[in-house]
Structure formats: C-alpha cells, structure tokens
C-alpha positions in Angstrom: -2.8 10.3 1.4 0.0 12.6 2.7 2.5 9.7 3.0 1.7 8.6 -0.5 2.5 12.1 -1.8 5.9 11.9 -0.1 6.6 8.4 -1.4 5.6 9.4 -5.0 7.9 12.5 -4.7 10.7 10.3 -3.4 10.7 8.1 -6.6 10.1 10.9 -9.1 12.2 13.9 -8.0 15.9 14.5 -8.0 17.3 13.2 -4.7 18.7 16.6 -3.6 15.5 18.5 -4.2 13.5 15.8 -2.4 15.8 15.8 0.6 15.7 19.7 0.8 11.9 19.4 1.0 11.8 16.4 3.3 14.0 18.0 6.0 11.4 20.6 7.1 8.6 18.0 6.9 10.5 15.7 9.2 11.0 18.5 11.7 7.2 19.2 11.5 6.3 15.6 12.2 8.6 15.4 15.3 6.4 18.0 16.9 3.4 15.8 16.4 0.4 15.9 14.1 -3.3 15.9 14.5 -4.9 12.5 14.6 -8.3 12.5 13.0 -11.1 10.3 14.4 -11.4 7.1 12.4 -13.9 4.3 12.4 -11.6 1.6 11.0 -7.9 0.8 10.6 -7.5 -0.2 6.9 -4.8 -1.9 5.0 -4.7 -1.1 1.3 -3.5 -3.9 -1.0 -3.2 -4.0 -4.7 -1.7 -3.1 -8.0 -0.2 0.2 -9.1 -1.7 3.1 -7.2 -0.3 6.6 -7.5 -3.5 8.5 -6.7 -3.5 10.2 -3.3 -7.2 11.2 -3.9 -8.2 7.5 -3.7 -6.6 7.2 -0.2 -8.1 10.6 0.8 -11.6 9.2 -0.2 -11.0 6.4 2.3 -9.8 8.8 5.0 -12.8 11.2 4.4 -15.1 8.3 5.0 -13.6 7.4 8.4 -10.9 4.9 7.4 -7.3 5.3 8.5 -5.0 3.6 6.1 -2.4 2.3 8.5 -0.6 -0.2 6.3 -0.3 -1.1 2.6 0.9 -3.6 0.1 1.3 -1.5 -3.0 3.9 -1.1 -5.7 4.8 2.4 -4.2 4.4 1.6 -0.5 5.6 -0.7 2.2 6.7 -3.5 -0.3 8.9 -0.9 -2.1 10.7 0.0 1.1 10.9 -3.4 2.7 14.4 -5.0 3.0 16.7 -2.0 2.4 20.1 -2.7 0.8 22.6 -3.2 3.6 25.8 -1.2 3.8 29.0 -3.1 3.1 31.9 -3.6 0.8 29.9 -5.4 -2.0 27.2 -2.8 -2.7 26.5 -4.1 -6.2 26.1 -7.7 -4.8 23.9 -6.4 -2.0 21.7 -4.4 -4.4 21.4 -7.5 -6.7 20.5 -9.7 -3.7 17.8 -7.2 -2.6 16.2 -7.1 -6.1 16.3 -10.8 -6.5 15.0 -11.7 -3.0 12.4 -9.0 -2.3 8.7 -9.8 -2.2 7.8 -10.3 -5.9 5.1 -8.6 -7.8 2.2 -10.9 -8.7 3.5 -10.9 -12.3 6.2 -13.2 -11.0 4.8 -16.7 -10.6 5.2 -18.7 -7.4 5.4 -15.8 -5.0 1.8 -15.9 -3.6 2.7 -17.5 -0.3 5.4 -14.9 0.4 3.0 -12.1 -0.5 0.2 -13.5 1.6 2.5 -14.0 4.6 3.7 -10.4 4.3 0.1 -9.1 4.2 -1.0 -11.2 7.2 2.0 -10.1 9.2 1.4 -6.4 8.4 -2.3 -6.9 9.5 -1.1 -8.2 12.9 1.6 -5.6 13.3 -0.7 -2.7 12.6 -3.9 -4.0 14.2 -5.8 -3.8 10.9 -9.6 -3.9 11.0 -10.2 -4.6 7.3 -8.4 -4.9 4.0 -9.3 -3.0 0.8 -7.9 -4.8 -2.3 -7.8 -2.4 -5.3 -6.7 -3.5 -8.7 -6.5 -1.9 -12.0 -9.1 -2.9 -14.6 -7.6 -5.4 -17.1 -4.7 -6.3 -14.8 -4.8 -10.1 -15.0 -2.0 -10.8 -12.7 -3.6 -8.8 -9.8 -7.0 -10.4 -10.7 -5.5 -13.8 -10.0 -3.6 -12.6 -6.9 -6.6 -10.9 -5.4 -8.7 -14.0 -5.8 -6.1 -16.1 -3.9 -5.5 -13.4 -1.3 -9.2 -13.0 -0.7 -9.3 -16.7 0.2 -6.4 -16.4 2.6 -7.9 -13.4 4.3 -11.3 -15.0 4.6 -9.7 -18.0 6.3 -8.0 -15.7 8.7 -11.3 -13.9 9.5 -10.2 -10.6 8.0 -13.0 -8.4 6.5 -12.2 -7.6 2.8 -13.4 -5.4 0.1 -12.2 -5.8 -3.5 -12.4 -2.9 -5.8 -11.7 -2.8 -9.5 -10.8 0.7 -10.7 -9.6 2.3 -13.9 -6.4 4.3 -14.0 -8.2 7.5 -14.9 -10.7 8.5 -12.2 -14.1 7.2 -13.1 -16.9 5.6 -11.2 -15.8 7.4 -8.0 -19.4 7.5 -6.7 -19.8 3.8 -6.8 -16.4 3.3 -5.2 -17.3 5.8 -2.5 -20.5 4.0 -1.7 -18.8 0.6 -1.5 -16.0 1.9 0.7 -18.4 3.7 3.0 -20.5 0.6 3.5 -17.3 -1.5 4.1 -16.1 0.9 6.8 -19.4 1.0 8.5 
C-alpha cells in the first residue's frame, strides 16, 4: 500500500516536488524497514487501481503484495526509455512495444508471459485478479488469464469491484478465505 502511494504521487505531482519528498524516503528505506508477518505472497493483477486501501486490506489479512500487473504498477515502469541521441525515437519505441493494456487486441500472450515470469521471480503463492465492474476488456482478459494460471497450478481469486468503495465486507471475506 505504501509503494502504491508513492507510485500514484509520481504520476500526479510536479516532478520537482515529488523528488524533494522522495529523497528522504529513499534514505529511510536504506536503513531498513519492518517486515510484517505474512501468510501468503500475493501478486495483484488487473485493471485500473488507485486505491491503497484495497492493498492495505490484503496486507491486514496476512497477504504480502510482492508483485503486480496493474496500470499504475510494474507494467507502467517496465522497459524504461534508454538514453541516447534519438530520445524521441526511443520514447516512441517504448510506447509502441511495451506490454499492451487488454484494450489492445492480440496482446494476451505477452501479458500472460509477463505475469507468469513475475510469479516465478517473486515466489508468488497466489494471484488476486481485480477488475472494475463493467470493464469488458478486463473481463475477457481475466477469463483467459485465469485459464493460463490454472494450467500453471497457481491459486487465483477473481474480484469484481466498483470504482467507489462498496461491498468491502464481501471482498474482505473472499480475500481472507483465499489467503487462508
């Protein structure tokens, strides 16, 4: 939940103000941080999510979100633009070749491979797929991704949620059962 707050700030604040706040935070993390006991290492996958409280709910139930595949997460920062003479070309190449959002047809194999690789890299115990209600592109993507994860033997939980917090009791119950 803390990392999500930082990522959201990085895409919504003026760069200078963000960097001024980030410096002391980086100094603090170099000295170490308290690791909480967790029951399961979770990868969070899905559509637009800008709600740190959703991740905090998972953390409070004993899940450690160790990786993600969200619009504002690992996928957003994968494949940084390389330095070089042709920065405009490099930027265009990055935007055209990055892992596409499910709204782009034909990208499912690339998205699925990215998720499976992150699961291996981060020793994930289970995947929570969250998607916004009435988001047909993520509905289709989650259906295909669930099949790929089941074939790989990865435990999964699919949650449909509304943008505004509602039904948190039902979500909490399902997440708690999944983590157990």
